C-alpha positions as CSV (number, residue, x, y, z in Angstrom):
1,M,-30.7,-11.4,16.7
2,A,-27.2,-13.2,16.8
3,A,-24.6,-10.7,16.9
4,Q,-22.3,-10.1,13.6
5,N,-18.7,-11.6,13.9
6,P,-16.1,-8.4,13.5
7,Q,-15.2,-9.4,10.1
8,A,-18.6,-9.7,8.7
9,R,-19.3,-6.5,10.4
10,L,-16.4,-5.0,9.2
11,L,-17.3,-6.5,5.3
12,N,-21.0,-5.2,5.7
13,E,-19.7,-1.8,6.2
14,L,-16.6,-1.8,4.1
15,S,-19.8,-2.9,1.5
16,Q,-22.0,-0.3,2.0
17,A,-19.2,2.0,1.8
18,L,-18.0,1.0,-2.0
19,I,-21.7,1.2,-2.9
20,R,-21.7,4.5,-1.1
21,L,-18.2,5.6,-3.5
22,H,-19.7,3.7,-6.8
23,K,-23.6,5.7,-6.6
24,A,-21.0,9.0,-5.7
25,L,-19.0,8.5,-8.9
26,L,-21.8,7.1,-11.3
27,D,-24.3,10.4,-10.8
28,S,-20.8,12.6,-11.5
29,E,-20.2,10.4,-15.2
30,R,-23.7,10.4,-15.5
31,L,-23.7,14.5,-15.4
32,S,-20.8,14.3,-17.8
33,Y,-22.1,12.2,-20.5
34,E,-25.4,14.2,-20.4
35,R,-22.7,17.6,-20.5
36,V,-21.8,16.0,-24.0
37,H,-24.4,13.6,-25.2
38,G,-27.6,15.5,-23.8
39,R,-29.9,14.1,-22.1
40,I,-30.5,10.4,-20.7
41,E,-34.0,9.7,-20.6
42,S,-34.4,6.9,-18.5
43,N,-32.8,5.0,-15.7
44,G,-33.1,1.7,-18.1
45,A,-30.9,3.8,-20.2
46,F,-29.0,4.7,-17.9
47,L,-28.5,1.3,-16.9
48,Q,-27.5,0.1,-20.5
49,L,-25.4,2.7,-21.0
50,V,-23.0,1.9,-17.5
51,L,-23.6,-2.1,-18.6
52,G,-22.4,-1.4,-22.2
53,D,-21.0,1.7,-23.0
54,C,-17.0,2.8,-23.3
55,W,-18.0,5.8,-21.2
56,F,-18.4,3.8,-18.3
57,A,-15.7,1.6,-18.5
58,W,-13.2,2.4,-16.0
59,L,-15.8,1.7,-13.3
60,R,-16.4,-1.5,-13.9
61,P,-13.2,-2.8,-11.8
62,L,-15.4,-1.1,-9.1
63,S,-18.9,-3.0,-9.6
64,Y,-16.8,-6.0,-10.1
65,S,-14.9,-5.3,-6.5
66,I,-18.5,-4.9,-4.8
67,T,-20.3,-7.8,-6.0
68,K,-17.0,-9.9,-4.9
69,L,-16.8,-8.6,-1.6
70,D,-20.7,-9.4,-1.3
71,Q,-19.8,-13.0,-2.0
72,L,-16.8,-13.3,-0.2
73,A,-19.4,-11.2,3.0
74,E,-21.8,-14.2,2.5
75,T,-19.5,-16.8,3.7
76,N,-19.7,-15.9,6.6
77,Q,-16.1,-17.0,8.4
78,T,-15.1,-15.9,10.8
79,R,-10.7,-15.3,9.8
80,P,-9.9,-13.8,6.3
81,S,-9.5,-15.9,3.8
82,A,-6.2,-15.5,1.4
83,E,-9.4,-14.2,-1.4
84,L,-10.4,-12.3,0.8
85,I,-7.0,-10.7,1.6
86,E,-6.2,-10.5,-2.2
87,L,-9.4,-8.9,-2.8
88,L,-8.9,-6.4,-0.5
89,D,-5.4,-5.5,-1.3
90,S,-7.2,-5.4,-4.9
91,V,-9.4,-2.7,-3.6
92,R,-6.3,-0.8,-1.6
93,S,-4.6,-0.6,-5.1
94,L,-8.1,0.0,-7.2
95,L,-8.3,3.4,-5.2
96,T,-5.4,4.9,-5.6
97,P,-6.0,7.9,-7.4
98,A,-3.0,8.9,-10.2
99,E,-2.6,12.6,-11.3
100,E,-0.9,11.2,-14.4
101,G,-2.0,7.7,-14.3
102,E,-4.7,6.0,-16.9
103,G,-8.2,4.1,-16.4
104,F,-9.1,3.7,-13.6
105,A,-6.6,5.7,-11.7
106,R,-6.6,8.5,-13.8
107,H,-10.8,8.8,-13.8
108,Y,-10.8,8.4,-10.0
109,Y,-8.5,11.2,-9.4
110,D,-10.5,13.2,-11.4
111,A,-13.1,12.6,-9.8
112,L,-11.2,13.1,-6.1
113,Q,-11.1,16.7,-7.7
114,R,-13.7,17.9,-9.0
115,V,-16.7,15.5,-6.4
116,P,-16.7,16.7,-2.6
117,E,-18.6,13.6,-2.0
118,V,-16.5,11.4,-3.2
119,G,-13.8,12.2,-1.2
120,L,-15.3,11.7,2.1
121,I,-16.2,8.2,0.6
122,H,-13.0,7.6,0.3
123,A,-12.0,8.6,3.4
124,K,-14.0,6.6,4.9
125,V,-13.5,3.3,2.4
126,K,-9.5,3.3,3.3
127,M,-10.8,3.7,7.1
128,L,-12.1,1.1,6.9
129,L,-9.8,-1.2,4.4
130,G,-7.0,-0.3,7.7
131,P,-3.3,-0.1,6.2
132,R,-1.8,-2.3,3.6
133,P,-0.6,-5.2,5.8
134,A,2.9,-6.8,5.5
135,S,3.3,-9.3,3.4
136,P,4.5,-12.6,4.9
137,R,7.9,-12.8,2.6
138,R,8.3,-8.1,4.1
139,K,7.8,-9.6,7.2
140,A,10.2,-12.6,6.6
141,D,12.9,-10.1,4.8
142,E,13.0,-7.7,8.0
143,N,13.9,-10.4,10.9
């Protein structure tokens, strides 16, 4: 079996961590939804809610990011493309919780406060993402 290039390995680890994060968020939201609306009868019914109900709409940007990351990982490039760098920056921004925010940032903040597993996975994802790289423009400004 051929050795996986470092970028592909990192993208695979990041994808797996994001999938675990997504699942933890879905599980938490399912419990919250069921407290308000009653038990969801089946996994199929739950999937339909996730895809179409506004309760779960805030999770869709994360779903999209995971899908896009997996697509870019399949290209098996050895160097990050501009599209990949942009996606990773977008994920960094997306996973920035905001107590006073709205949309994903606010829901994510709430989930981090109430679900310990989300906090643990969040830390792993942030470690895999690393710091936001300096943009070429910012580097030029520093010189």
